[in-house]
C-alpha positions as CSV (number, residue, x, y, z in Angstrom):
1,M,-33.8,-68.8,59.5
2,S,-30.3,-70.1,59.1
3,S,-28.0,-70.4,62.1
4,A,-25.7,-67.7,60.8
5,S,-28.6,-65.3,60.2
6,Q,-30.0,-66.1,63.6
7,D,-26.6,-65.4,65.3
8,R,-26.3,-62.1,63.4
9,T,-29.9,-61.1,64.3
10,S,-29.4,-62.0,68.0
11,Q,-26.1,-59.9,68.2
12,E,-27.9,-57.0,66.6
13,F,-30.6,-57.2,69.3
14,L,-28.0,-57.6,72.1
15,A,-26.1,-54.5,70.8
16,T,-29.2,-52.4,71.7
17,L,-29.0,-53.5,75.4
18,H,-26.9,-51.9,78.1
19,V,-25.7,-53.1,81.5
20,G,-28.0,-51.6,84.1
21,D,-31.1,-51.6,82.0
22,L,-34.3,-53.1,83.2
23,C,-35.8,-55.6,80.7
24,H,-38.9,-57.8,80.4
25,G,-39.3,-61.4,79.3
26,T,-40.8,-64.8,79.8
27,V,-39.2,-67.7,81.7
28,A,-38.6,-70.4,79.1
29,E,-36.9,-73.0,81.3
30,V,-35.8,-73.6,84.9
31,T,-32.9,-76.0,85.5
32,R,-30.5,-76.8,88.3
33,S,-27.4,-76.6,86.2
34,R,-28.1,-73.6,84.0
35,G,-30.5,-71.6,86.1
36,V,-33.4,-69.7,84.6
37,A,-33.5,-69.2,80.8
38,V,-35.5,-66.2,79.7
39,T,-36.9,-65.2,76.3
40,L,-36.5,-61.4,76.2
41,D,-39.2,-59.1,74.8
42,G,-38.2,-58.0,71.3
43,Y,-36.4,-61.3,70.5
44,P,-38.8,-64.3,70.6
45,A,-36.6,-66.6,68.5
46,Q,-34.7,-68.1,71.4
47,P,-33.9,-67.5,75.1
48,L,-31.0,-65.1,75.4
49,G,-31.3,-64.2,79.0
50,T,-30.1,-66.2,82.0
51,V,-30.7,-65.7,85.7
52,G,-28.2,-67.5,88.0
53,P,-29.2,-68.9,91.4
54,L,-27.6,-66.0,93.3
55,D,-29.4,-63.5,91.2
56,L,-32.9,-64.7,91.9
57,T,-33.5,-62.6,95.0
58,W,-31.7,-60.5,97.6
59,R,-34.4,-61.1,100.2
60,Q,-33.5,-62.9,103.4
61,Y,-35.8,-65.8,102.6
62,P,-36.0,-66.9,99.0
63,A,-39.1,-66.0,97.1
64,T,-41.3,-68.5,95.4
65,A,-39.3,-70.2,92.6
66,V,-40.0,-68.9,89.1
67,R,-41.7,-71.2,86.7
68,A,-41.8,-71.7,83.0
69,G,-44.2,-69.2,81.3
70,Q,-43.9,-66.6,84.1
71,R,-43.4,-63.0,83.1
72,I,-40.5,-61.3,84.8
73,T,-38.7,-58.0,85.0
74,A,-34.9,-58.2,85.5
75,A,-31.9,-56.0,85.5
76,I,-29.1,-56.6,83.0
77,I,-25.8,-57.2,84.8
78,A,-23.6,-58.5,82.0
79,I,-23.8,-58.9,78.2
80,D,-21.7,-61.5,76.3
81,L,-21.9,-60.7,72.6
82,D,-19.6,-63.6,71.6
83,Q,-21.8,-66.2,73.5
84,G,-25.0,-64.4,72.6
85,Q,-26.2,-64.2,76.2
86,V,-27.5,-61.7,78.7
87,Q,-26.9,-62.2,82.4
88,L,-30.0,-61.0,84.4
89,S,-30.8,-60.3,88.0
90,L,-34.3,-60.5,89.4
91,A,-32.8,-59.3,92.7
92,A,-31.8,-56.0,91.2
93,A,-35.2,-55.4,89.7
94,E,-36.8,-55.9,93.1
95,H,-35.2,-52.6,94.2
96,P,-35.4,-50.2,91.3
97,E,-34.6,-47.2,93.6
98,L,-31.2,-48.7,94.2
99,W,-30.6,-49.2,90.5
100,A,-31.8,-45.7,89.7
101,F,-29.3,-44.3,92.2
102,L,-26.3,-46.3,91.0
103,K,-26.7,-46.3,87.3
104,P,-26.2,-42.5,86.7
105,L,-23.0,-42.4,88.8
106,R,-19.8,-41.7,86.8
107,S,-16.2,-42.7,87.6
108,G,-14.4,-39.9,89.4
109,E,-17.4,-38.6,91.3
110,I,-16.8,-37.9,95.0
111,L,-19.4,-39.6,97.3
112,S,-19.6,-39.2,101.0
113,G,-20.9,-41.6,103.6
114,T,-20.5,-43.3,107.0
115,V,-18.6,-46.5,107.6
116,T,-21.1,-49.1,108.7
117,A,-19.0,-52.4,108.8
118,I,-15.4,-53.4,108.5
119,E,-14.7,-56.9,107.1
120,R,-11.5,-58.7,106.2
121,F,-12.3,-58.2,102.5
122,G,-13.3,-54.6,102.7
123,V,-15.3,-51.7,104.2
124,F,-19.0,-51.0,103.8
125,V,-20.2,-47.4,103.5
126,D,-23.7,-46.0,104.0
127,L,-23.8,-43.3,101.4
128,D,-25.3,-39.9,102.4
129,D,-27.5,-39.6,99.4
130,G,-28.1,-43.2,98.6
131,P,-30.8,-45.7,99.5
132,E,-30.3,-48.6,102.0
133,H,-29.1,-51.8,100.5
134,P,-31.6,-54.7,100.9
135,V,-28.9,-57.1,102.1
136,L,-25.5,-55.4,102.6
137,P,-24.5,-53.0,105.4
138,G,-24.1,-50.2,102.9
139,V,-24.5,-49.4,99.2
140,G,-20.8,-48.2,99.1
141,F,-17.9,-50.7,99.3
142,I,-14.2,-50.1,99.5
143,T,-11.9,-53.1,98.9
144,I,-8.8,-53.4,101.1
145,P,-6.3,-52.1,98.4
146,E,-8.4,-49.0,97.9
147,L,-8.2,-47.9,101.5
148,A,-4.7,-46.3,101.4
149,W,-1.6,-46.0,99.4
150,H,0.7,-47.1,102.2
151,H,1.1,-50.5,103.7
152,F,-1.2,-51.3,106.7
153,E,-1.9,-54.4,108.7
154,S,-5.7,-54.0,109.2
155,A,-8.5,-51.9,107.7
156,T,-9.1,-50.6,111.3
157,D,-5.7,-48.9,111.0
158,I,-7.3,-46.6,108.3
159,V,-11.0,-46.3,109.2
160,R,-13.4,-47.0,112.0
161,V,-17.1,-47.8,112.2
162,G,-19.1,-44.6,112.4
163,Q,-16.4,-42.5,110.6
164,H,-17.6,-40.2,107.9
165,V,-15.5,-40.5,104.7
166,S,-15.4,-39.0,101.2
167,C,-14.4,-41.4,98.4
168,E,-14.0,-41.5,94.7
169,F,-16.6,-43.6,92.8
170,L,-14.9,-46.3,90.7
171,Y,-17.7,-48.3,89.1
172,F,-21.2,-49.7,89.5
173,D,-20.8,-53.4,90.7
174,T,-23.9,-54.8,89.1
175,W,-23.4,-58.2,90.6
176,N,-23.8,-57.0,94.2
177,G,-25.7,-53.8,93.5
178,E,-23.2,-51.6,95.1
179,A,-20.9,-48.6,94.4
180,R,-17.3,-49.5,94.4
181,L,-15.3,-46.7,96.1
182,S,-11.7,-45.7,96.6
183,L,-10.6,-43.8,99.7
184,R,-7.0,-43.6,98.6
185,A,-7.9,-42.0,95.2
186,T,-8.9,-38.9,97.2
187,Q,-5.3,-38.6,98.5
188,P,-2.0,-37.8,96.7
189,D,-0.2,-40.9,95.6
190,P,3.1,-40.8,97.5
191,F,4.8,-43.0,94.9
192,Q,4.1,-40.5,92.1
193,V,5.2,-37.6,94.4
194,F,8.4,-39.5,95.1
195,A,8.9,-40.6,91.4
196,A,8.7,-36.9,90.3
197,T,12.0,-36.1,91.9
198,A,13.7,-39.5,92.1
199,A,16.1,-40.8,89.4
200,V,17.9,-44.0,88.4
201,G,21.3,-43.9,90.0
202,Q,20.2,-42.0,93.0
203,T,21.4,-43.3,96.5
204,L,18.7,-43.7,99.1
205,H,18.6,-44.7,102.8
206,G,15.8,-46.9,103.9
207,Y,14.6,-49.5,106.4
208,V,13.8,-53.1,105.6
209,T,10.0,-53.6,106.2
210,K,9.7,-57.2,104.9
211,V,11.9,-60.1,103.9
212,I,10.5,-62.4,101.2
213,P,11.9,-65.4,99.4
214,F,13.2,-63.5,96.4
215,G,14.4,-60.3,98.2
216,A,13.6,-57.6,100.6
217,L,11.2,-54.6,100.7
218,V,12.6,-51.3,101.8
219,R,10.8,-48.2,102.8
220,V,12.6,-45.2,101.3
221,A,9.9,-42.6,101.9
222,D,6.6,-42.3,103.7
223,G,4.3,-44.6,101.8
224,V,7.0,-45.7,99.3
225,E,8.6,-49.1,99.3
226,G,11.1,-50.6,96.8
227,L,12.3,-54.1,96.2
228,I,15.8,-55.3,96.4
229,H,15.9,-58.5,94.5
230,L,17.9,-61.4,95.9
231,Q,20.7,-60.9,93.4
232,E,21.0,-57.2,94.3
233,L,21.3,-57.7,98.1
234,A,25.1,-58.4,98.3
235,A,28.3,-58.4,96.3
236,T,28.4,-62.2,96.5
237,P,25.5,-64.6,95.9
238,V,23.3,-65.3,98.8
239,E,20.7,-68.2,99.2
240,A,18.3,-66.3,101.4
241,P,17.7,-62.6,102.1
242,E,17.9,-63.3,105.9
243,D,21.6,-64.1,105.3
244,V,22.3,-60.4,104.9
245,V,19.3,-58.3,106.1
246,Q,16.6,-58.4,108.7
247,V,13.4,-56.5,109.2
248,G,14.2,-53.1,110.8
249,D,17.7,-52.9,109.3
250,E,18.8,-49.5,107.9
251,V,20.3,-50.0,104.4
252,I,21.9,-47.9,101.7
253,T,20.4,-48.6,98.3
254,L,20.8,-47.4,94.7
255,V,17.7,-46.8,92.5
256,I,18.0,-49.1,89.4
257,G,14.5,-48.8,88.1
258,I,11.3,-46.7,88.4
259,D,8.0,-47.8,86.9
260,R,5.5,-45.0,87.5
261,Q,2.6,-46.8,85.8
262,R,3.0,-50.0,87.8
263,R,4.2,-48.1,90.9
264,K,7.3,-50.3,91.1
265,L,10.7,-49.2,92.5
266,A,13.7,-51.4,92.0
267,L,16.7,-51.0,94.3
268,S,20.2,-52.4,94.6
269,R,22.1,-52.8,97.9
270,R,24.9,-54.5,96.0
271,Q,25.6,-51.6,93.7
272,A,25.2,-49.0,96.5
273,L,27.9,-50.9,98.5
274,H,30.2,-51.0,95.5
275,D,29.8,-47.3,94.8
276,S,30.5,-46.4,98.5
277,R,33.9,-48.0,98.4
């Protein structure tokens, strides 16, 4: 079979696979650099599957290393049609009940559970109807940005361990075998509420919440902050925001831009000061 024909055939085979599916195959090679190469059932021409070192097991102590010729069952966690490769996880296949729970979930579903751990990178949730995770403190996980719409210093400002929460399901994280969740998606977006009535040219009063090298952030409504760029801070050029404003200062600003899709609010203190004369 020519190389072109083989590539076409392999892509046709890969097109029949789906992330989350369990598949079977035979270990073709085990190397330190490339991990485990697997010849998948249904396509014996060449190894298309790969199991990385972190996907060999979720057990506390590593299982016996796989060997060439060994039959395995693995879960598909990624498919690269361009490279003609399938990323597999033996760890996921060790716990089919977890995969069976996560795979049917659809974006937008509301899932409830109890906060089990709060880390600097996010919050783990033990889902009411879900199985236990073999390694993590919970099958559900909320990243820090998905906790709330408004600014906060710590995740503990929003939730606490033992708290029961209802979140929106975002997607199935096949790498970690978890449900990515959003707590803020269950609440009205204060920016969109604000933007529905705000308009360019409107004058707003606000308080400086943060000074950054290129400007200052100003809270103009609960959960809504806008940026005054350095060049919009004063009538005359300034080298640093601290030359004209400090955190906590009350300022008068003019709305010069509203981006609802990106949730960006552009403000001008310079123009507001000019209009007030």
